[in-house]
C-alpha positions, 0 to 999 in steps of 0.5 A, spaced: 505 489 481 507 485 475 504 477 477 497 481 478 497 484 471 500 477 468 494 474 471 489 479 468 492 479 462 492 471 461 484 472 464 484 477 457 487 471 452 482 466 455 487 462 458 483 461 465 485 457 471 479 452 475 482 455 482 485 463 484 487 463 491 489 470 492 493 472 498 497 477 502 497 483 506 495 488 501 488 487 499 488 491 493 490 486 488 486 480 491 480 486 490 483 487 483 483 480 480 477 477 484 473 484 481 476 483 474 473 475 475 467 478 477 465 482 472 468 479 466 468 472 465 461 471 465 456 475 461 450 478 464 445 472 463 450 467 464 451 470 472 444 469 474 445 461 474 452 460 474 456 466 479 455 465 486 459 470 491 460 466 499 463 469 505 468 465 509 464 468 515 458 464 513 460 458 510 464 452 511 469 449 507 466 443 505 460 447 502 464 452 497 468 445 494 460 442 494 459 449 490 465 449 486 463 442 484 457 443 480 456 443 473 454 450 470 447 451 467 448 453 460 454 456 461 461 454 459 463 455 466 460 457 473 464 462 477 465 461 485 468 467 489 469 466 496 470 473 499 473 474 506 476 467 505 481 468 512 475 467 516 475 459 513 483 458 515 482 454 520 479 448 515 483 450 509 489 448 514 487 442 517 491 437 517 488 429 518 492 423 519 486 419 516 484 424 511 486 430 505 484 437 508 477 438 503 481 443 500 487 439 498 483 433 495 479 438 491 486 442 489 488 435 485 483 435 480 478 441 480 471 442 476 475 445 470 468 448 468 469 451 475 473 458 476 474 457 484 477 464 487 478 465 493 479 472 497 485 471 503 486 477 505 492 479 511 494 472 511 498 466 507 498 460 505 505 456 508 508 454 501 510 447 504 503 445 506 499 440 501 494 444 500 499 450 497 503 445 492 496 442 490 493 449 488 500 452 485 499 445 481 493 446 478 491 453 478 494 460 480 497 462 487 497 470 488 501 473 494 499 480 494 505 484 498 504 490 502 508 496 498 513 500 503 512 507 503 518 509 499 515 505 493 508 508 493 510 513 489 513 510 483 506 505 483 502 512 484 506 514 478 505 508 474 498 507 476 496 514 473 501 512 467 496 507 465 490 512 465 493 517 460 497 522 466 503 524 469 503 526 476 509 530 479 513 527 484 511 532 490 504 531 488 505 523 489 508 524 496 504 528 498 498 522 497 503 517 500 503 522 506 496 523 507 493 517 505 499 512 507 500 505 503 493 504 503 493 503 495 486 502 495 485 508 498 490 512 493 487 508 487 480 511 489 483 518 489 486 518 483 480 515 479 477 522 482 482 526 479 481 522 472 474 524 472 476 531 474 482 532 469 482 531 461 486 525 460 493 527 459 494 532 464 499 533 469 498 532 476 500 538 480 500 539 487 495 545 486 490 539 483 492 536 489 490 541 494 484 544 490 481 537 488 483 532 495 484 537 500 491 536 501 494 543 503 500 543 498 504 549 502 502 546 510 504 538 510 510 534 513 513 534 506 514 542 506 516 542 513 521 536 512 523 541 506 524 547 511 528 543 516 533 540 512 534 548 508 534 551 516 528 555 513 526 557 521 520 562 519 518 557 514 518 550 518 514 555 524 509 557 519 508 550 518 508 547 525 504 553 527 499 551 522 499 543 525 497 546 532 491 549 530 490 543 526 492 537 530 487 531 528 489 533 520 497 532 522 497 528 527 505 529 531 506 522 531 506 522 523 511 528 523 516 526 528 517 519 524 518 523 517 523 527 520 526 521 523 526 517 516 529 523 512 535 524 519 536 517 518 537 517 511 541 523 512 546 520 516 546 514 510 548 520 506 554 522 510 557 515 510 555 514 502 563 514 498 560 517 492 555 523 492 552 522 485 545 523 484 543 516 482 547 513 487 544 517 492 537 516 490 539 508 490 541 508 496 536 512 500 531 509 495 528 516 494 526 518 488 531 522 485 528 529 484 529 529 491 536 528 492 537 536 492 534 536 499 539 531 503 544 535 499 543 542 501 540 538 509 548 536 508 550 542 508 546 545 514 547 538 519 554 534 520 554 527 522 554 528 529 549 534 529 545 529 525 546 524 530 544 529 536 538 530 532 536 523 532 536 523 539 531 529 540 526 526 535 527 519 539 526 523 546 519 527 543 516 520 541 516 518 548 514 525 550 508 525 545 505 519 548 504 522 555 511 520 558 515 526 562 510 531 557 508 535 563 501 535 560 504 540 554 500 539 547 503 536 542 503 543 538 508 546 543 511 539 544 513 540 536 515 547 536 520 546 542 522 540 538 523 545 532 527 550 536 532 544 538 533 541 531 534 549 528 538 552 534 
């Protein structure tokens, strides 16, 4: 996230604001910035008297502001970090005809020797509110937005590049499939890889399988690829593996991925230009994966794709216990595969 990187770059240059209001659905960047401030703005000797970590569930907003108004002891500044600040939402957003919100008033003229950090996760302030405008005027407001699934692979590539590694597209996709869009979890797994593998290495699917425990051959990515190529034998092998390991391979995830694939294939059929870069942009995928859609389009004409999408909707309902006649998820998936590929 460029905004988070700019904030860190400014902090490194000594451009430090009195308030940082870090908010949004993606906690990774909120933790990234607050951790940097926690670890780097004060020396270890200064932290004893001048660094305080508070929790929103344990304090009142006026206590936070009172702490922020203190002067540092034998240091240039003090740092006050409020974790779980979303628990203070009612007070932060409170309005009154008679007096200003306590944070709104503080933000008009904040203590310049204090760095006050709010970690306001999974929520955000209304930009129309006076409290937002006051903080943005004298401090920094950052919204950390959740990445879409099709953006996470590129995020992984950039994250590994910054660590001095490269990663193959399939390996990145395996991580996204296994860990979803939780950047914190993904970052932790990437850190493990950098400890195990020498700097400058290329992260391969085999490295992911060996070090993280995700199968490079039996996963939803390989199933999608097999279905698209009408490789019946391979697809059934993967589904059999899924049926034997249902906890690690939930049917809802498989159906979601196949549904997205065939929706994109429908879009592919409708594109006036089948140029690789045009397709990648329209489908929001890495150009590396365009070949899969080219192959699948040869096996599944548009009319059949529409029918398959309906089959997937039906399978999704059955997977939730409606009209499934007590079939296991493995049996439902095998039935779905037969109906798609025959």
